[in-house]
C-alpha positions as MATLAB code, in Angstrom:
seq = 'XXXXXXXXXXXXXXXXXXXXXXXXXXXXXXXXXXXXXXXXXXXXXXXXXXXXXXXXXXXXXXXXXXXXXXXXXXXXXXXXXXXXXXXXXXXXXXXXXXXXXXXXXXXXXXXXXXXXXXXXXXXXXXXXXXXXXXXXXXXXXXXXXXXXXXXXXXXXXXXXXXXXXXXXXXXXXXXXXXXXXXXXXXXXXXXXXXXXXXXXXXXXXXXXXXXXXXXXXXXXXXXXXXXXXXXXXXXXXXXXXXXXXXXXXXXXXXXXXXXXXXXXXXXXXXXXXXXXXXXXXXXXXXXXXXXXXXXXXXXXXXXXXXXXXXXXXXXXXXXXXXXXXXXXXXXXXXXXXXXXXXXXXXXXXXXXXXXXXXXXXXXXXXXXXXXXXXXXXXXXXXXXXXXXXXXXXXXXXXXXXXXXXXXXXXXXXXXXXXXXXXXXXXXXXXXXXXXXXXXXXXXXXXXXXXXXXXXXXXXXXXXXXXXXXXXXXXXXXXXXXXXXXXXXXXXXXXXXXXXXXXXXXXXXXXXXXXXXXXXXXXXXXXXXXXXXXXXXXXXXXXXXX';
ca = [
      -0.008    0.028    0.024;
       1.538    3.521   -0.817;
       2.187    5.546    1.539;
       2.447    9.548    0.818;
       4.101   11.888    1.902;
       6.622   15.325    1.606;
       9.906   16.188    0.466;
      10.580   19.400    2.903;
      13.819   20.913    1.647;
      15.060   24.250    3.621;
      17.927   25.936    1.976;
      20.167   29.165    3.208;
      22.134   30.179    0.766;
      25.767   31.668    1.587;
      26.672   35.463    0.651;
      29.158   33.878   -2.264;
      25.768   32.773   -4.047;
      24.601   35.024   -6.386;
      20.800   35.084   -5.950;
      20.751   35.057   -9.786;
      22.554   31.579  -10.151;
      20.864   30.089   -6.929;
      17.519   30.730   -9.406;
      18.542   29.970  -11.758;
      19.547   26.817  -10.944;
      17.113   26.343   -9.214;
      13.866   26.648  -11.348;
      15.649   25.613  -14.263;
      17.605   22.425  -13.658;
      16.876   21.257   -9.699;
      12.914   21.400   -9.899;
      11.568   20.555  -12.915;
      14.134   17.410  -12.883;
      11.918   16.499   -9.489;
       8.790   17.307  -11.072;
       8.723   15.023  -13.974;
       9.246   12.222  -11.592;
       5.699   10.510  -12.059;
       5.258   10.267   -7.807;
       6.228   13.853   -7.518;
       2.904   15.475   -8.252;
       4.103   18.846   -7.850;
       6.899   21.104   -6.329;
       6.387   24.802   -4.568;
       8.984   27.046   -3.490;
       8.425   29.552   -0.658;
      10.220   32.399    1.130;
      10.459   33.088    4.623;
       8.591   36.865    5.669;
       9.349   36.039    9.428;
      12.949   37.045    9.644;
      14.600   33.743   10.463;
      16.617   31.227    8.894;
      16.663   29.131    6.688;
      15.469   31.726    4.157;
      13.616   29.180    1.714;
      12.112   26.118    1.366;
      11.046   23.707   -0.864;
       8.076   21.376   -0.668;
       6.637   18.682   -2.905;
       3.992   15.634   -2.912;
       5.303   12.504   -3.024;
       3.080    9.930   -4.101;
       4.509    6.958   -1.992;
       7.515    7.557   -0.139;
       9.113    4.271   -0.831;
       9.989    5.897   -4.331;
      12.651    8.258   -2.853;
      14.931    5.364   -1.575;
      14.848    3.613   -5.155;
      17.158    4.351   -8.437;
      14.708    6.405  -10.565;
      14.983    9.021   -7.522;
      18.616    8.596   -5.898;
      19.915    8.791   -9.803;
      19.377   12.494  -10.037;
      21.897   13.118   -7.014;
      24.494   10.909   -9.164;
      27.176   12.162  -11.356;
      25.468   10.696  -14.563;
      22.880   13.353  -14.281;
      24.207   16.258  -11.344;
      26.124   18.668  -12.945;
      28.986   20.091  -11.814;
      26.893   23.571  -11.248;
      24.599   22.145   -9.471;
      27.608   20.804   -7.206;
      29.100   23.961   -7.158;
      26.021   25.885   -6.284;
      24.926   23.401   -3.776;
      28.428   23.859   -2.295;
      27.497   27.211   -1.365;
      23.851   26.686    0.300;
      23.231   25.374    3.528;
      20.294   22.397    2.979;
      18.528   20.504    5.313;
      15.966   18.010    3.779;
      13.592   15.992    5.804;
      10.913   13.334    4.401;
       7.742   13.146    6.416;
       4.703   10.450    5.541;
       1.002   11.778    5.279;
      -1.281   12.416    8.783;
      -4.305   14.388    8.560;
      -5.151   16.136    5.877;
      -8.436   18.802    5.232;
      -8.871   21.115    2.652;
     -12.005   24.211    2.560;
     -14.367   23.407   -0.219;
     -13.517   25.848   -2.480;
     -10.052   24.176   -2.050;
      -7.907   24.114   -5.972;
      -4.438   23.214   -5.598;
      -1.852   25.307   -5.882;
      -0.246   23.366   -9.423;
      -3.708   24.188  -10.837;
      -3.618   28.114   -9.676;
      -1.635   30.314  -12.339;
       1.035   32.469  -10.666;
      -0.806   35.714  -10.651;
      -3.660   34.031   -8.442;
      -0.917   32.454   -6.368;
       1.080   35.343   -5.660;
       1.075   36.823   -1.778;
      -0.087   32.839   -0.646;
       0.949   32.739    2.724;
       1.933   28.977    4.323;
       2.548   28.679    7.830;
       4.899   25.283    9.138;
       4.768   24.185   12.299;
       7.249   21.312   13.420;
       6.621   19.492   16.978;
       8.535   17.169   18.607;
       6.562   15.091   21.348;
       7.901   13.514   24.332;
       7.138   10.214   23.695;
       5.038    8.192   21.005;
       2.655    7.534   23.453;
       0.846   10.946   22.836;
       0.903   10.641   19.232;
      -2.874    9.182   19.324;
      -4.267   12.539   21.358;
      -2.191   14.750   19.021;
      -3.306   14.022   15.904;
      -6.962   13.488   17.061;
      -6.803   17.071   18.691;
      -5.502   18.220   15.276;
      -8.048   16.468   12.887;
     -11.261   16.738   15.329;
     -10.355   20.166   16.712;
      -7.371   22.029   15.249;
      -7.995   21.981   12.194;
     -11.598   22.922   12.142;
     -11.420   25.672   14.094;
      -8.169   26.713   11.895;
     -10.922   26.782    8.904;
     -12.989   28.984   10.116;
     -10.402   31.897    9.808;
     -10.912   33.948    6.619;
      -8.408   32.983    3.857;
      -7.968   29.473    5.277;
      -7.520   27.142    2.416;
      -5.657   23.522    3.597;
      -4.154   22.181    6.645;
      -1.836   18.787    6.667;
      -0.261   17.177    9.180;
       2.778   15.142    8.803;
       4.942   12.753   11.216;
       8.519   11.612   10.103;
       8.882    8.841    7.393;
       9.001    5.122    7.946;
      11.945    5.148    5.380;
      14.131    7.126    7.282;
      14.270    5.391   10.447;
      17.633    7.424   11.704;
      16.215   10.921   11.837;
      14.631   12.024   14.862;
      10.633   11.468   14.947;
       8.931   15.047   14.327;
       5.587   16.253   12.927;
       5.240   18.698   10.347;
       2.099   20.951    9.855;
       1.753   22.972    6.983;
      -1.374   25.380    6.878;
      -2.297   27.494    3.296;
      -3.618   30.637    3.524;
      -4.681   33.049    0.849;
      -2.856   36.072    0.502;
      -5.556   38.394    1.954;
      -6.497   35.969    5.594;
      -7.616   36.258    9.219;
      -4.398   35.105   10.641;
      -3.745   37.091   13.736;
      -7.390   37.353   14.299;
     -10.339   36.498   16.489;
     -10.637   33.210   14.862;
      -6.949   32.265   14.487;
      -6.562   32.944   18.073;
      -9.182   31.038   19.254;
      -7.783   28.251   17.612;
      -4.454   28.873   19.889;
      -5.916   28.971   23.400;
      -7.985   25.596   24.040;
      -8.214   23.594   26.923;
      -6.797   20.494   24.814;
      -3.943   22.496   22.866;
      -3.125   23.816   26.449;
      -2.891   20.715   27.718;
      -1.198   19.060   24.877;
       1.540   21.740   24.700;
       2.315   21.613   28.299;
       2.249   17.391   28.451;
       3.424   16.364   25.279;
       5.021   18.679   23.397;
       8.693   19.087   23.992;
       9.812   21.538   21.577;
       7.949   23.627   18.615;
       8.537   25.884   15.906;
       6.628   28.157   13.458;
       7.664   29.478   10.532;
       6.016   32.260    8.211;
       6.500   31.763    3.980;
       4.851   33.579    1.253;
       4.714   31.949   -2.227;
       7.610   32.408   -4.413;
       7.712   29.916   -7.309;
       5.553   26.912   -8.965;
       7.689   24.209  -10.359;
       6.795   22.682  -13.760;
       7.928   20.092  -15.355;
       9.622   22.005  -17.840;
      12.072   24.669  -17.071;
      10.686   28.588  -17.923;
      13.035   30.467  -16.086;
      14.089   33.319  -18.045;
      14.745   36.444  -15.702;
      17.461   35.148  -14.427;
      19.086   34.541  -17.422;
      19.535   38.225  -18.059;
      21.564   38.603  -15.049;
      25.474   39.191  -15.279;
      25.969   37.258  -12.348;
      24.829   33.756  -14.542;
      27.304   32.382  -16.377;
      26.550   30.735  -19.175;
      25.548   29.114  -21.301;
      24.835   25.802  -19.012;
      23.953   22.485  -20.590;
      22.848   19.036  -18.621;
      24.646   16.291  -18.637;
      22.661   14.893  -21.501;
      22.601   18.020  -23.494;
      18.534   18.238  -23.662;
      18.096   21.283  -21.282;
      20.356   24.119  -21.981;
      20.167   27.674  -20.994;
      21.409   30.746  -23.161;
      21.870   34.071  -20.672;
      21.654   36.993  -22.078;
      20.815   40.655  -20.611;
      18.295   41.299  -23.901;
      17.216   38.240  -25.289;
      17.517   35.146  -22.549;
      16.483   31.866  -23.870;
      16.234   28.394  -22.836;
      15.641   24.834  -24.669;
      14.533   21.766  -23.377;
      11.866   19.289  -23.810;
       7.690   18.343  -22.299;
       6.988   14.781  -22.200;
       3.138   14.731  -23.338;
       0.523   12.444  -21.383;
       1.130    9.595  -23.694;
       4.622    9.864  -23.198;
       6.126   11.373  -26.128;
       9.390   14.661  -26.168;
       8.690   17.293  -27.223;
      11.778   19.427  -27.586;
      10.865   23.080  -27.405;
      13.000   27.062  -27.179;
      11.642   29.884  -24.840;
      12.702   33.013  -25.362;
      12.405   36.718  -25.366;
      10.854   38.697  -22.204;
      11.759   37.998  -18.672;
       8.523   39.110  -17.030;
       7.018   35.848  -16.159;
       3.336   36.950  -17.309;
       4.175   38.204  -20.285;
       1.922   37.833  -22.944;
       3.755   34.066  -25.377;
       3.512   33.400  -28.716;
       3.385   29.466  -29.780;
       4.800   28.312  -32.966;
       3.880   25.610  -34.615;
       5.536   23.953  -37.721;
       4.903   22.753  -41.258;
       6.037   19.015  -41.205;
       9.458   17.570  -41.757;
      10.896   20.436  -40.557;
      12.141   21.856  -36.736;
      11.655   25.049  -34.936;
      14.367   27.129  -36.751;
      12.168   27.785  -40.096;
      11.120   30.805  -37.641;
      15.029   32.046  -37.002;
      14.545   35.365  -39.159;
      11.301   35.722  -38.027;
      11.822   35.303  -34.142;
      14.760   37.730  -34.830;
      12.758   40.395  -36.488;
       9.651   40.180  -34.294;
      11.781   40.179  -31.540;
      14.125   43.186  -32.383;
      10.796   45.314  -32.850;
      10.405   47.664  -29.359;
       6.894   46.939  -29.813;
       7.052   43.478  -29.124;
       9.938   43.507  -26.413;
       6.831   42.088  -24.245;
       6.115   38.918  -25.985;
       8.083   35.493  -25.118;
       8.216   33.708  -28.100;
       7.398   29.022  -27.420;
       8.801   27.406  -30.755;
       8.736   23.304  -30.445;
       9.561   20.239  -32.521;
       6.296   18.923  -33.917;
       5.444   15.422  -33.210;
       6.836   13.431  -36.509;
      10.374   15.250  -36.576;
      12.021   12.745  -34.588;
      11.448    8.919  -34.410;
       9.302    8.634  -31.529;
       5.967    9.235  -32.229;
       3.869    7.322  -29.184;
       1.476    4.760  -29.893;
      -1.634    6.672  -30.560;
      -2.971    7.644  -34.202;
      -1.619   10.996  -34.923;
      -4.159   13.322  -35.947;
      -5.067   17.046  -35.878;
      -6.854   16.349  -32.667;
      -3.604   15.133  -30.978;
      -1.385   17.808  -32.274;
      -3.688   20.038  -30.813;
      -3.429   18.073  -27.561;
       0.269   18.373  -27.980;
       0.483   22.244  -27.560;
      -1.979   22.298  -24.347;
       0.771   19.810  -22.899;
       3.431   22.249  -23.857;
       0.510   25.242  -22.156;
       0.584   23.465  -19.237;
       3.662   22.535  -18.435;
       5.620   25.376  -18.457;
       2.189   26.678  -17.001;
       1.461   29.369  -19.353;
      -2.443   29.687  -18.949;
      -3.373   31.466  -22.830;
      -1.108   32.250  -25.527;
      -1.503   33.350  -29.350;
      -0.779   30.729  -31.669;
       0.797   31.331  -35.133;
       1.456   28.482  -37.197;
       2.614   27.136  -41.007;
       1.084   24.125  -43.221;
      -0.177   21.390  -40.831;
       0.820   23.518  -38.034;
      -1.602   25.724  -39.576;
      -4.289   23.189  -38.849;
      -3.117   22.497  -35.725;
      -2.859   25.768  -34.290;
      -6.518   26.608  -36.013;
      -7.642   23.528  -34.478;
      -6.390   24.172  -30.957;
      -8.774   27.501  -30.768;
     -11.699   25.518  -31.520;
     -10.929   22.805  -29.560;
      -9.353   24.422  -26.131;
     -10.569   28.470  -27.096;
      -9.803   29.123  -23.057;
      -6.468   28.549  -23.759;
      -5.765   30.156  -26.689;
      -5.498   34.006  -27.391;
      -6.198   34.399  -30.686;
      -4.576   32.447  -34.015;
      -2.630   33.275  -37.288;
      -3.356   29.631  -39.409;
      -0.679   30.053  -42.303;
      -0.610   28.408  -45.611;
      -3.061   25.489  -44.858;
      -6.149   24.059  -45.249;
      -9.831   23.396  -43.426;
     -10.020   19.929  -44.642;
      -8.076   16.884  -46.141;
      -9.987   14.346  -48.266;
      -9.391   10.822  -47.378;
      -8.183   10.537  -51.408;
      -4.779   12.554  -49.697;
      -3.370    9.415  -47.877;
      -2.225    7.627  -51.819;
       0.198   11.131  -52.383;
       1.641   11.208  -48.762;
       1.843    6.937  -48.995;
       3.949    7.685  -52.255;
       6.319   10.179  -50.721;
       7.009    7.980  -47.762;
       7.740    4.804  -50.028;
      10.050    7.572  -52.233;
      12.232    7.783  -48.868;
      11.868    4.010  -48.192;
      13.237    3.103  -51.352;
      16.118    5.630  -50.564;
      17.216    3.673  -47.502;
      18.965    7.143  -46.253;
      20.058    6.871  -42.764;
      21.628    9.417  -40.151;
      24.989    9.385  -39.263;
      24.750   10.815  -35.927;
      21.710    8.609  -34.895;
      21.845    5.598  -37.130;
      18.170    6.033  -37.520;
      16.405    6.243  -41.015;
      15.944    9.466  -42.000;
      13.942   10.708  -45.380;
      16.828   11.529  -47.800;
      17.567   13.806  -50.759;
      14.994   12.359  -53.361;
      12.120   13.576  -51.014;
      13.823   16.736  -49.519;
      14.987   18.290  -53.004;
      11.299   17.327  -54.924;
       9.500   18.749  -51.234;
      11.501   22.467  -51.297;
      11.358   22.811  -54.713;
       7.398   22.552  -54.556;
       7.418   24.871  -51.110;
       9.638   27.977  -52.783;
       9.371   29.878  -55.401;
      11.902   30.076  -58.193;
      12.910   33.384  -57.513;
      14.276   32.325  -54.315;
      16.626   29.462  -55.775;
      18.614   32.432  -57.814;
      18.391   34.989  -54.754;
      18.378   33.866  -51.836;
      19.702   29.997  -52.171;
      20.458   29.620  -48.267;
      16.864   29.350  -47.644;
      15.544   26.269  -49.771;
      18.797   25.083  -49.153;
      18.386   25.398  -45.288;
      14.696   24.005  -45.688;
      15.976   20.850  -47.770;
      18.868   20.376  -44.795;
      16.120   20.116  -42.517;
      13.499   17.709  -44.391;
      16.517   15.406  -45.497;
      17.196   14.893  -41.801;
      13.672   13.994  -40.375;
      13.338   10.626  -38.917;
      11.800    8.770  -41.838;
       9.659    7.138  -39.088;
       8.724    9.973  -37.558;
       7.495   11.165  -41.010;
       5.346    7.876  -42.067;
       3.366    8.558  -38.350;
       3.289   12.408  -38.399;
       1.987   12.095  -42.016;
      -1.376   10.522  -41.442;
      -2.697   13.670  -39.449;
      -2.555   15.166  -42.910;
      -4.526   12.619  -44.193;
      -8.263   13.336  -43.939;
      -9.789   15.656  -41.513;
     -12.518   18.482  -41.567;
     -12.874   21.467  -38.984;
     -15.620   23.251  -40.971;
     -18.125   22.156  -38.753;
     -15.690   23.420  -35.719;
     -15.279   26.969  -37.880;
     -19.103   27.652  -37.547;
     -18.878   27.593  -34.005;
     -15.355   29.237  -33.539;
     -14.910   31.377  -30.301;
     -11.314   32.977  -31.102;
     -10.198   35.407  -32.981;
      -7.829   34.332  -36.283;
      -6.245   35.334  -39.215;
      -5.250   33.164  -42.194;
      -2.108   34.083  -44.520;
      -0.765   32.590  -47.239;
       2.154   33.225  -49.588;
       1.171   34.835  -52.680;
       2.438   31.896  -54.830;
       2.063   29.030  -52.749;
      -0.367   27.001  -55.334;
      -4.228   27.262  -55.104;
      -3.997   28.132  -51.176;
      -4.560   32.350  -51.793;
      -7.922   30.865  -53.167;
      -8.823   28.335  -50.878;
      -7.885   30.022  -47.588;
      -9.835   32.905  -48.624;
     -12.854   30.433  -48.149;
     -11.445   29.672  -44.692;
     -11.652   32.974  -43.418;
     -15.375   33.615  -44.803;
     -16.256   30.369  -42.778;
     -14.620   31.514  -39.684;
     -17.394   32.779  -37.567;
     -16.744   36.052  -36.344;
     -14.630   37.973  -38.980;
     -11.356   37.102  -40.204;
      -9.238   38.187  -43.114;
      -6.828   36.774  -45.498;
      -3.375   38.187  -45.770;
      -0.654   37.301  -48.646;
       2.615   37.231  -48.517;
       4.751   38.965  -51.609;
       7.083   36.695  -52.947;
       6.869   33.645  -50.416;
       5.567   30.131  -51.506;
       4.354   27.388  -48.745;
       6.732   28.887  -45.658;
       6.392   32.606  -45.922;
       8.223   33.267  -42.336;
      11.696   31.809  -43.927;
      11.240   33.225  -47.699;
      10.456   36.498  -46.400;
      10.369   36.898  -42.982;
      10.497   41.236  -43.185;
       7.047   40.724  -45.244;
       5.782   37.864  -42.847;
       6.878   39.735  -39.639;
       4.978   42.572  -40.737;
       1.804   40.830  -41.591;
       1.854   39.591  -38.202;
       2.931   43.458  -36.238;
      -0.469   44.594  -37.828;
      -2.700   41.710  -36.548;
      -1.112   41.937  -32.628;
      -0.912   45.595  -32.545;
      -4.227   46.592  -34.907;
];
């Protein structure tokens, strides 16, 4: 039977440790690694407001405390994962790590878990932590009954009370001194110190226990500082000159790029069905700044947006934006067991937003990404501010399946293999044909580096990823959903992208509400790559109108 509990870690940085380095390490490296563990359901940082030390505490809810004795968790503290930066940083922190088993828990009727609360609402939340040592185990039953039957019910009458939990030293830590830990959550506006709170602290039952049973008690007061997610999102610390960089995890899958003007972090999000989606987050250091999500076409990665991102974030009007790019399911070999369709791809965007604790975002996508962002706005309207759907269709007939299968067969026949991973890739033949379709002939003469870049991305795409991911383009129809749309949008196409300038005009008509079609001159299927300047102007006009 599982024993739920709490990992409770107090920390006090030494003066030698720069604050920005402390926060960057904690929020980017240390916390997200733990939130990726299936048995670690949440994680928070709080800062003391009582003037005492240690100044910081981090707490993590654990579904079964025995998991903390197993290799999956212990590996985080070993050399295969623990980086030199973590070792150097932790050497400058006084750390006290304690493990507790859950004993009692009571919540307000309207309780909302802090991990499900937007950071803007969590700001100011108060945590009261009371550690108590009893003279001997004979008092345990009386003490826990008092907490469950009198003390917490009285605390629940205090304005702003959210929850109270009582823990005891974990059974998996038999050498630790036995103590109880009470953790009380309150809203920013609360009645602490008021008459209801004072009444809970002065009853015959409590006074007797404090006299007869409790030998040591310490009360700490904290305020919420940060909610961890399973993927790093910290940019503010990376803008500080105190943070040395760039930094990389040992496996190279998480990297940071400090910059006073445009810091960035690259890592990955794991979807609910176990697929890893690499991403890059950059831009404003304000954690509450608006986010733009960029969704790719098939057969490429998020570098197709490089020129657009550079021009967009260089505009003084856009300094308050963060930009989130990611590799679509199908770029890499692992695509999961589910059939890849546009509904699954929409859920991938939501998984990214959830992991990075982004309540709502503007979405921009092209081709497969174009219908993905459109569909996401239709399925999850409360998570999308607006969308820009580029060079795509609102429906794709089943007959398209043969054309895509023929392209997969062409890549199969070539048999190209990646020199680095030894996995099958799309190869030269399909890459050449595809990119010739995507770009205007003029670009091959005037800016050949752009089709060359796209061709290399297509050539190196996982063949298995292509085989699986392309199924999303074979048969779909969102026209009925568009008639019920709740989110405003814009449609964009390269003016030389075949019939799409005409068919996308109908998409603008079909979307409920007012929508327009904007054409990008001198561009084909990837206007953000082929004519980034004109494409950026279209985006700016829409966002700032």
